[in-house]
C-alpha positions in Angstrom: -51.8 28.6 -42.8 -52.0 28.2 -39.0 -54.6 25.7 -37.9 -56.2 25.5 -41.4 -54.4 23.5 -44.0 -53.3 24.7 -47.4 -56.0 25.5 -50.0 -56.2 23.4 -53.2 -53.1 24.1 -55.2 -53.9 26.3 -58.2 -52.6 23.9 -60.9 -54.7 21.2 -59.3 -57.7 23.5 -59.4 -57.1 24.1 -63.1 -57.0 20.4 -63.8 -60.2 19.8 -61.9 -61.9 22.7 -63.8 -60.6 21.3 -67.1 -62.4 18.0 -66.1 -65.6 19.8 -65.4 -65.3 19.7 -61.6 -65.7 22.8 -59.5 -68.9 24.4 -60.6 -71.1 23.3 -57.6 -71.5 24.5 -54.1 -69.8 21.3 -52.8 -66.8 21.7 -55.1 -66.3 25.5 -54.6 -62.6 25.9 -54.0 -62.9 28.8 -51.5 -63.7 26.5 -48.5 -61.5 23.5 -49.4 -58.2 22.9 -47.6 -55.9 20.1 -46.5 -56.4 18.5 -43.2 -54.0 16.4 -41.1 -54.9 12.8 -40.3 -55.6 12.5 -36.5 -55.3 9.5 -34.3 -59.1 9.5 -33.8 -59.6 9.2 -37.5 -58.7 5.5 -37.3 -61.8 4.7 -35.1 -64.1 7.0 -37.2 -63.3 5.8 -40.8 -63.5 2.4 -42.3 -60.8 3.1 -44.8 -57.8 5.4 -44.8 -56.6 5.4 -48.5 -53.2 6.8 -49.2 -51.4 8.1 -52.3 -48.0 6.5 -51.6 -46.0 4.4 -49.1 -44.8 7.5 -47.2 -48.5 8.4 -46.6 -49.1 4.9 -45.4 -46.1 5.0 -43.0 -47.1 8.5 -41.6 -50.7 7.5 -41.2 -49.7 4.4 -39.3 -47.4 6.5 -37.1 -50.2 9.0 -36.4 -52.9 6.5 -35.7 -50.7 4.1 -33.7 -50.7 1.2 -36.2 -53.2 -0.6 -38.3 -54.6 -3.6 -36.5 -57.8 -3.6 -38.7 -56.0 -3.1 -42.1 -57.8 0.1 -42.8 -54.7 2.0 -44.1 -54.0 1.1 -47.7 -52.7 2.5 -51.0 -55.5 3.7 -53.2 -54.0 2.2 -56.4 -54.1 -1.3 -54.8 -57.8 -1.2 -55.5 -57.0 -0.6 -59.2 -54.9 -3.8 -59.5 -51.8 -1.7 -59.3 -50.5 -3.2 -56.0 -47.8 -1.1 -54.3 -47.9 1.7 -56.9 -48.1 5.4 -55.9 -50.3 8.0 -57.4 -48.1 10.2 -59.6 -47.0 13.1 -57.4 -47.7 16.3 -59.3 -45.5 18.3 -56.9 -42.5 16.6 -58.5 -43.8 15.7 -62.0 -45.9 18.8 -62.7 -48.3 16.4 -64.4 -51.6 17.0 -62.8 -53.4 15.2 -65.6 -51.6 11.9 -64.8 -52.3 12.4 -61.1 -56.0 12.9 -61.8 -56.1 9.8 -64.0 -54.4 7.7 -61.2 -56.9 8.9 -58.6 -59.8 8.2 -60.9 -58.4 4.7 -61.6 -58.0 4.0 -57.9 -61.4 5.4 -57.0 -63.1 3.3 -59.7 -61.3 0.2 -58.4 -62.4 1.1 -54.8 -66.0 1.5 -55.9 -65.9 -1.8 -57.7 -64.4 -3.5 -54.5 -67.3 -2.0 -52.4 -69.9 -3.2 -54.9 -68.4 -6.7 -55.3 -68.3 -7.1 -51.5 -71.9 -5.8 -51.0 -70.7 -2.8 -49.1 -72.7 -0.3 -51.2 
């Protein structure tokens, strides 16, 4: 894909559509694609939430470490410390991956609310 990352994987698009996501200008699949974490992202973002421990390691390698504890597993916020989001590339189960992500995001939102960050 050259300088532009891969588009959203078709089975992932189908799961999102099944869940009612994708019918707005913001969620139009045509312009969505993966992006690589950059070293400068560490200074720009308050949180860099990862799907699994490999993502954490690679993000730390790219950013040069994590002195401010910004790099974390998403599911840690759901009380599932150290757990990875089910990887649909290996499991083929996009529904489970979706559920894991929603669980993590709900936990993250609750963390932000509880700490007066939103």
